[in-house]
C-alpha positions, 0 to 999 in steps of 0.5 A: 794360495795353497796355504789358504787351502791348507788352513781351510781344509784343516778347519773343515776337518776339525769341524767335522771331527767335533761334530763326530765327537759331540754326536757320541751318545752318553754312557748309561749309569749302570749299577751292578748288584750281587747278593747271597742269602742266609739259605745259600741262594745267590744272585746278580743283576744290573740296574740302568738308572737312566730308565724313566718311570712308567706313567702307570703305577704298579700294584705295590702293596695294599694301600701303597701304590708303587712307581714302576721302572719297566725293564730297568733290570738286566742280566738278572740271575738267581740260583737257589739250592733249596728252590731251583724252580725259581732259578733264572739266568740273564733275564730282564725285570722291572724295578719298583719303588713303593713309597711310604710303606717303611715308617720313619722316613728312613727310605723306601722299599724298592727292588726287582719285580720278576718277570717283567710286567708281573706287578703292573696290574692285577692279578699279581704274577711275580715269582721273585722280589729282591728287596733293597732300601732306596733312599733316593728320589722315588721319581727317578733312579739315583746313580749314587751307590749310597742310595742302595746301600742296604739290601733287604732280602729275597721274597719268592711267590709260589705260582702253583698256589695263587702266588702265595708268598713264601718265606723271606730270605735275608741277605748274608752278603750284599754289594752294589758297585758302579759298572765300569764302562769303556768309553767310546773312542774319540774319532775326531783325532783320526778324522783330523789327521786324515783331513790333514793327510789328504790336504797334504796330498792335494797340495803335493799334487798341486805343487808337482803340476806347477813345477811340471808346467 
């Protein structure tokens, strides 16, 4: 009888463990970007490629509405020795894709629109745009590094002058890498071991009682 109890307990522990394992959330596909401009500005940010597009288009460019991915960007930091008023540190931002504006079917203009919500509706209130050539599907963010292989530059907009565009700074250095995520610990082995250990204690007590009687 005790063997049957052991088998049932082990099977139940394994069932609970597998349930614990399958309930773990999937890791988001995060890409880390870094850049330096020809004028010495630097920046970093993280793009969450699991972010869904907004059903509402962004302003985009004249005649070219954009596809907005709200708050897809985190840890956005920008530092300019020439224009420190535009510096920011570990902020969130939107990611925007503007299909059709680049001729030749080589890709689509995309990149950061900062601050979040600045390009959702008129008036345009963005201060920082970080341009990237995007070659993936505009209706979803690819987690393929090759889709973001070409960095274009930084465009700043002056909030003291009706958000007029300032000079575009091209990149002198640009990198994108996949974020190395730490997988969550698999708890099923611990649960299984605990179940076996607990079952062993129960059986030991049952045997002791039988021997006592």
